[in-house]
C-alpha positions as CSV (number, residue, x, y, z in Angstrom):
1,M,9.8,-33.9,-3.5
2,M,10.9,-31.4,-6.2
3,N,14.2,-32.0,-8.2
4,I,16.0,-30.3,-11.3
5,D,13.9,-31.9,-13.9
6,D,10.9,-30.1,-12.3
7,I,12.9,-26.9,-12.7
8,I,13.9,-27.7,-16.3
9,T,10.1,-28.1,-17.0
10,A,9.2,-24.8,-15.3
11,R,11.9,-23.1,-17.5
12,E,10.2,-24.5,-20.6
13,K,6.8,-23.6,-19.6
14,M,7.7,-19.9,-19.0
15,M,9.7,-19.3,-22.0
16,G,8.2,-16.4,-24.0
17,T,6.6,-15.0,-21.1
18,V,9.2,-14.7,-18.3
19,H,12.4,-12.9,-19.2
20,Q,15.9,-14.5,-19.1
21,T,17.5,-11.4,-17.1
22,N,21.1,-10.2,-17.7
23,L,24.0,-11.4,-15.8
24,E,26.1,-8.1,-15.8
25,Y,29.7,-7.8,-14.9
26,S,30.6,-5.0,-12.5
27,S,34.0,-3.6,-12.6
28,T,33.1,-1.3,-9.6
29,F,32.0,-3.9,-7.2
30,S,34.8,-6.2,-8.3
31,K,37.3,-3.8,-7.2
32,L,35.4,-2.9,-4.0
33,T,35.2,-6.5,-3.1
34,N,38.3,-8.2,-4.4
35,N,36.2,-10.6,-6.3
36,E,34.9,-10.7,-9.9
37,I,31.2,-9.6,-9.2
38,Y,28.3,-10.3,-11.7
39,L,24.8,-9.0,-11.0
40,K,21.8,-11.1,-11.8
41,L,19.5,-8.4,-12.6
42,E,16.0,-9.6,-11.6
43,N,15.0,-5.9,-11.0
44,L,14.7,-5.7,-14.8
45,Q,12.2,-8.8,-14.8
46,K,8.7,-8.8,-15.7
47,T,6.7,-7.1,-12.8
48,G,10.0,-5.8,-11.5
49,S,11.1,-9.0,-9.3
50,F,11.9,-12.5,-9.6
51,K,8.6,-13.3,-7.9
52,V,6.7,-13.7,-11.3
53,R,8.9,-16.8,-12.0
54,G,7.4,-18.7,-9.1
55,A,3.8,-17.2,-9.3
56,F,3.7,-18.1,-13.1
57,N,4.8,-21.7,-12.6
58,K,2.5,-22.4,-9.9
59,V,-0.5,-20.8,-11.3
60,H,-0.1,-22.3,-14.7
61,S,0.2,-25.7,-12.7
62,L,-3.3,-25.3,-11.3
63,T,-6.3,-27.7,-12.2
64,D,-9.2,-26.2,-14.2
65,E,-11.2,-26.6,-10.9
66,E,-8.7,-24.6,-9.1
67,L,-8.6,-22.1,-11.7
68,K,-12.4,-21.6,-11.6
69,R,-12.3,-20.7,-7.9
70,G,-9.6,-18.0,-8.6
71,V,-6.5,-17.5,-6.6
72,I,-5.7,-15.6,-3.5
73,A,-2.2,-14.6,-2.0
74,A,-0.5,-12.7,0.7
75,S,2.5,-10.4,-0.3
76,A,4.4,-7.4,0.9
77,G,4.3,-6.4,-2.9
78,N,6.6,-8.4,-5.4
79,H,4.6,-11.7,-4.9
80,A,1.4,-9.9,-5.3
81,Q,2.4,-8.6,-8.7
82,G,3.5,-11.9,-9.9
83,V,0.4,-13.6,-8.9
84,A,-1.7,-10.9,-10.3
85,F,0.1,-10.8,-13.6
86,S,-0.1,-14.5,-13.9
87,A,-3.8,-14.5,-13.1
88,S,-4.6,-11.7,-15.5
89,A,-3.0,-13.8,-18.2
90,L,-5.5,-16.6,-17.6
91,N,-8.5,-14.1,-16.9
92,I,-9.1,-15.7,-13.5
93,P,-10.2,-13.8,-10.4
94,C,-7.3,-12.6,-8.1
95,T,-7.1,-11.1,-4.4
96,I,-4.1,-10.3,-2.9
97,V,-3.6,-9.4,0.9
98,M,-0.8,-7.1,1.5
99,P,0.3,-5.3,5.0
100,K,-0.8,-1.9,5.5
101,G,2.4,-0.3,5.1
102,A,3.2,-1.9,1.6
103,P,4.6,0.9,-0.7
104,I,2.1,2.4,-2.6
105,S,3.6,1.7,-6.0
106,K,3.4,-2.1,-5.4
107,I,-0.2,-1.5,-4.4
108,Q,-1.1,0.4,-7.4
109,A,0.9,-2.1,-9.7
110,T,-0.8,-5.1,-8.4
111,E,-4.4,-3.4,-8.9
112,N,-3.3,-2.5,-12.4
113,Y,-3.0,-6.3,-13.1
114,G,-6.6,-6.8,-12.4
115,A,-6.4,-7.9,-8.9
116,K,-8.3,-6.9,-5.6
117,V,-6.0,-5.8,-3.0
118,V,-6.9,-5.9,0.7
119,L,-4.8,-4.1,3.3
120,E,-4.4,-6.0,6.5
121,G,-1.8,-6.2,9.4
122,E,1.6,-4.6,9.9
123,T,3.9,-7.3,8.5
124,F,3.8,-10.3,5.8
125,D,2.9,-12.7,8.5
126,D,-0.1,-10.7,9.6
127,A,-1.4,-10.4,5.9
128,N,-0.6,-14.2,5.3
129,N,-2.7,-15.1,8.2
130,Y,-5.6,-13.0,7.2
131,A,-5.3,-14.4,3.6
132,R,-5.7,-17.9,4.9
133,H,-8.9,-16.7,6.6
134,L,-10.3,-15.3,3.4
135,Q,-9.3,-18.4,1.4
136,Q,-11.5,-20.5,3.7
137,E,-14.3,-18.1,3.4
138,T,-14.2,-17.8,-0.5
139,G,-12.7,-21.3,-1.5
140,A,-10.1,-19.6,-3.7
141,T,-6.8,-21.4,-4.5
142,F,-4.1,-20.1,-2.0
143,I,-0.7,-19.2,-3.9
144,H,1.9,-19.2,-1.0
145,A,4.6,-16.6,-1.4
146,F,7.4,-19.1,-0.7
147,D,6.6,-22.2,1.1
148,D,5.2,-24.0,-2.0
149,E,6.9,-26.4,-4.3
150,G,5.5,-24.9,-7.4
151,V,6.7,-21.4,-6.4
152,I,10.2,-22.7,-5.4
153,V,10.6,-24.5,-8.8
154,G,9.9,-21.5,-10.6
155,Q,12.6,-19.3,-8.7
156,G,15.0,-22.2,-9.4
157,T,15.0,-21.3,-13.0
158,I,17.4,-18.4,-12.1
159,G,19.9,-21.1,-11.1
160,L,19.6,-22.8,-14.6
161,E,20.3,-19.4,-16.0
162,I,23.4,-18.5,-13.9
163,L,25.0,-21.7,-14.7
164,E,24.5,-21.3,-18.4
165,Q,25.6,-17.5,-18.4
166,L,28.6,-18.2,-16.2
167,P,29.7,-21.9,-16.1
168,D,32.7,-21.2,-13.8
169,V,30.7,-19.5,-11.1
170,D,32.2,-19.9,-7.5
171,A,29.5,-18.6,-5.4
172,V,26.0,-17.2,-5.5
173,V,24.8,-14.7,-3.0
174,C,21.1,-14.4,-2.6
175,P,18.6,-12.4,-0.2
176,I,16.5,-14.6,2.0
177,G,12.9,-13.9,3.2
178,G,10.9,-16.9,3.5
179,G,13.4,-18.6,1.6
180,G,11.4,-19.6,-1.7
181,L,14.4,-17.6,-3.9
182,I,17.3,-19.2,-2.5
183,A,15.7,-22.6,-2.1
184,G,14.9,-22.9,-5.8
185,I,18.3,-21.6,-6.7
186,A,20.2,-23.7,-4.4
187,T,18.4,-26.9,-5.6
188,A,19.2,-26.1,-9.2
189,I,22.8,-25.3,-8.8
190,K,23.7,-27.8,-6.1
191,E,22.2,-30.7,-8.1
192,I,24.3,-29.7,-11.1
193,N,27.2,-28.4,-9.5
194,P,27.7,-29.0,-5.9
195,N,30.9,-27.2,-5.6
196,V,29.3,-23.9,-6.0
197,K,28.9,-22.1,-2.8
198,I,25.4,-20.9,-1.9
199,Y,25.2,-18.0,0.6
200,G,22.2,-16.4,1.9
201,V,21.5,-12.8,3.2
202,Q,19.1,-11.6,5.6
203,T,18.3,-8.0,7.2
204,S,19.5,-7.9,11.0
205,A,16.1,-6.5,11.6
206,V,14.3,-9.8,10.8
207,P,16.9,-12.6,10.9
208,S,14.4,-15.6,10.8
209,M,16.0,-18.2,8.5
210,K,19.6,-17.7,10.2
211,R,18.1,-18.0,13.7
212,S,15.9,-21.0,12.5
213,V,19.1,-22.8,11.1
214,A,21.0,-22.0,14.2
215,E,18.3,-23.7,16.3
216,R,17.6,-26.5,13.4
217,N,13.9,-25.7,13.5
218,P,11.7,-23.0,11.7
219,I,11.0,-20.3,14.3
220,M,9.1,-17.0,14.7
221,V,11.4,-13.8,15.4
222,N,10.5,-10.5,16.4
223,A,10.3,-8.1,13.4
224,L,11.9,-4.6,13.5
225,P,11.3,-2.0,11.0
226,T,13.2,-2.4,7.8
227,M,13.5,-0.9,4.3
228,A,14.0,-4.4,2.9
229,D,10.3,-5.2,3.2
230,G,10.6,-7.9,0.7
231,I,12.5,-10.2,3.1
232,A,10.9,-9.1,6.2
233,V,9.4,-12.3,6.9
234,K,9.2,-13.5,10.6
235,K,9.2,-17.1,10.0
236,P,10.5,-19.3,7.2
237,G,8.6,-22.0,5.6
238,D,8.9,-25.6,6.3
239,K,10.0,-26.6,2.9
240,T,12.3,-23.8,2.2
241,F,14.1,-24.4,5.7
242,E,14.5,-28.0,4.7
243,I,16.1,-27.0,1.5
244,V,18.2,-24.4,3.1
245,Q,19.6,-26.7,5.5
246,N,20.6,-29.1,2.9
247,Y,22.1,-26.9,0.4
248,V,22.8,-23.4,1.7
249,D,26.5,-23.1,2.9
250,D,26.0,-20.1,5.3
251,I,23.6,-17.1,6.2
252,V,24.7,-13.5,6.9
253,L,23.1,-10.3,8.3
254,V,23.3,-6.8,7.0
255,D,22.1,-3.9,8.6
256,E,19.8,-0.7,7.4
257,M,22.7,1.5,6.8
258,E,24.6,-1.1,4.8
259,I,21.5,-1.6,2.6
260,A,20.8,2.1,2.3
261,R,24.5,2.8,1.1
262,T,24.5,-0.3,-1.4
263,M,21.1,1.1,-2.9
264,L,22.8,4.3,-3.4
265,L,25.9,2.9,-4.9
266,L,23.8,0.7,-7.3
267,L,21.8,3.8,-8.4
268,E,25.0,6.0,-8.7
269,R,27.7,3.7,-10.2
270,N,25.6,1.1,-12.1
271,K,22.1,3.4,-12.8
272,L,20.3,0.5,-11.3
273,L,17.3,1.4,-9.2
274,V,17.1,-1.4,-6.6
275,E,14.8,-2.1,-3.5
276,G,16.2,-2.6,-0.1
277,S,15.9,-6.6,-0.4
278,G,17.4,-6.3,-3.9
279,A,20.5,-4.7,-2.4
280,A,21.1,-7.0,0.5
281,A,23.1,-9.5,-1.2
282,L,25.5,-7.2,-2.6
283,A,25.8,-5.1,0.6
284,S,27.1,-8.5,2.4
285,L,30.0,-8.3,0.1
286,I,30.7,-4.6,0.1
287,Y,30.8,-5.0,3.9
288,G,33.0,-8.0,4.1
289,K,30.5,-10.5,5.4
290,L,31.6,-13.4,3.4
291,P,34.7,-15.3,3.2
292,L,35.3,-14.7,-0.5
293,E,38.3,-13.4,-2.4
294,N,39.2,-13.7,-6.0
295,K,36.1,-15.6,-6.8
296,N,33.7,-15.4,-9.5
297,V,30.5,-14.4,-7.5
298,V,27.0,-14.0,-8.7
299,C,24.8,-11.5,-6.6
300,L,21.0,-11.6,-7.0
301,V,19.4,-8.2,-7.6
302,S,16.2,-9.6,-6.7
303,G,13.8,-6.6,-7.4
304,G,13.5,-3.0,-8.2
305,N,9.9,-2.0,-7.1
306,V,10.7,1.3,-5.0
307,D,8.2,3.5,-4.0
308,V,9.1,6.9,-5.8
309,N,8.6,9.0,-2.5
310,F,11.0,6.4,-0.8
311,I,13.8,7.2,-3.4
312,S,14.8,10.8,-2.2
313,K,14.9,9.5,1.5
314,I,17.2,6.6,0.7
315,I,19.4,9.1,-1.4
316,E,19.6,11.4,1.5
317,R,20.3,8.9,4.0
318,G,23.0,7.4,2.0
319,L,24.6,10.6,1.4
320,V,24.7,11.3,5.0
321,E,26.2,7.8,5.9
322,S,29.0,8.3,3.2
323,G,29.7,11.7,4.5
324,R,28.5,13.6,1.5
325,Y,25.7,15.5,3.1
326,S,25.6,17.0,6.6
327,T,23.6,19.4,8.6
328,F,24.8,21.6,11.7
329,K,23.4,24.3,14.0
330,V,25.6,27.2,15.2
331,I,24.7,30.3,17.4
332,L,25.5,33.6,16.0
333,N,25.1,37.2,17.2
334,D,21.8,38.4,15.7
335,K,23.3,41.4,13.8
336,P,24.1,42.2,10.0
337,G,27.2,40.4,8.7
338,E,27.4,37.5,11.1
339,L,25.6,34.9,8.5
340,E,27.5,36.4,5.6
341,Q,30.8,35.9,7.4
342,L,29.7,32.1,8.3
343,L,28.9,31.4,4.8
344,H,32.0,33.0,3.5
345,E,34.0,30.7,5.9
346,L,32.0,27.5,4.7
347,A,32.7,28.4,1.1
348,V,36.6,28.5,1.6
349,T,36.3,25.0,2.9
350,D,34.5,23.9,-0.7
351,A,31.1,23.0,1.1
352,N,28.3,23.6,-1.3
353,I,25.3,25.1,0.9
354,R,21.8,23.3,0.3
355,R,19.7,25.0,3.0
356,V,19.8,27.7,5.6
357,I,17.1,28.0,8.4
358,H,17.1,31.0,11.1
359,H,15.7,30.1,14.6
360,H,15.0,33.3,16.7
361,A,13.5,31.2,19.5
362,G,14.5,28.1,21.2
363,K,15.8,26.8,24.6
364,D,19.3,27.4,23.4
365,V,18.7,30.9,21.9
366,L,19.5,33.8,24.3
367,P,18.0,37.5,23.5
368,G,20.3,39.0,20.8
369,Y,21.4,35.6,19.2
370,V,20.1,33.5,16.4
371,Q,20.4,29.9,15.8
372,V,21.3,29.1,12.2
373,E,20.8,25.6,10.9
374,I,22.7,24.9,7.8
375,S,22.7,21.8,5.4
376,V,25.8,21.4,3.1
377,E,27.1,18.9,0.5
378,T,30.4,17.7,1.4
379,R,33.1,15.3,-0.2
380,N,33.3,12.7,2.6
381,K,33.6,12.2,6.4
382,A,37.1,13.8,6.4
383,H,35.5,17.0,4.9
384,I,32.9,17.1,7.5
385,E,35.5,16.8,10.2
386,Q,37.2,19.9,8.7
387,I,34.2,21.9,8.7
388,D,33.7,20.8,12.2
389,W,37.0,21.9,13.5
390,M,36.7,25.1,11.8
391,L,33.4,26.1,13.1
392,K,34.5,25.1,16.7
393,E,37.5,27.1,16.5
394,K,35.4,30.4,15.5
395,Y,31.9,29.9,17.1
396,M,30.4,28.7,20.5
397,H,27.5,26.0,20.4
398,V,28.3,24.2,17.3
399,E,25.9,21.1,17.0
400,F,26.3,18.5,14.1
401,I,22.8,16.7,13.7
């Protein structure tokens, strides 16, 4: 079984190639959570996520015969880039199977490292099954995304860095998909300082590790759509499950709204572009999922590979959820001056108008009337309630979307 000496050896192996990422104190999130919050910025790691650590350690531990056959892996995106980067450094063939819905940015980045990308299935588990099939056909060496000791050991190097950067750390909060990241970190930290609490965070859309721990056996769960594709794993690994059982103190869940709001907060307050899985750990603290107060807490920001087309959707969704953007429909008389009067009344409330659309036809629009759809920037939910009250006092058929 792997141990702390293996993790120390892995760290020596990757020095000069894999970054030691910064541990950044955040006064904003410390105030929000009533803790001292430190962000471990693996979103600034080479290839944009922590995954390169495990992939690099595993690939550079292969025999010459295994390297000759090339490597193959399945990934939602981040492990793909880590394996492709590591394979390109050794100039060996690399095939990556990714789910069909993988972000375009992750697909392109993987191809840019020289890997052949095959799109198969709807989830990581589908892609993983197909990659196993290809591996049997080609004889390539399979690099598992999480359930492999070499990969787990590589991820554990983060734990060593945390203990050096913050010796008096009280707790570490880490996202969980298949469990490779938290298994490595927990092994490193608990074997050096067992008093440090280790907490895992999953999306409520795919709570595979939490359910497995509750049932004391790795189980398959149904996967709902989630923006946290990096932790959307329907069944944890056998090796990672055993380590999590031994070393992880608790696992909590966050939902899609909490993830979206946290992504927006990280972008707005800390100028950090973070993917859904990378925001999950911090979301659990912001929304009070963990019994921590006045503690030195490290949150793993595990990755920052966000599809550019997805960023605007996250920003808009986060603004809506925080009460800073709203859309409503109102029925007006279809005559001059009606719209001008409505816009004036909105201006009095200090709402900033972003979009106006006229609907002259529709099931709720009678002859002689027009339905106006207006999107506005607002300060908060109380501001939206003020606008709602004002509109319903003056107009019929007001509907907030």
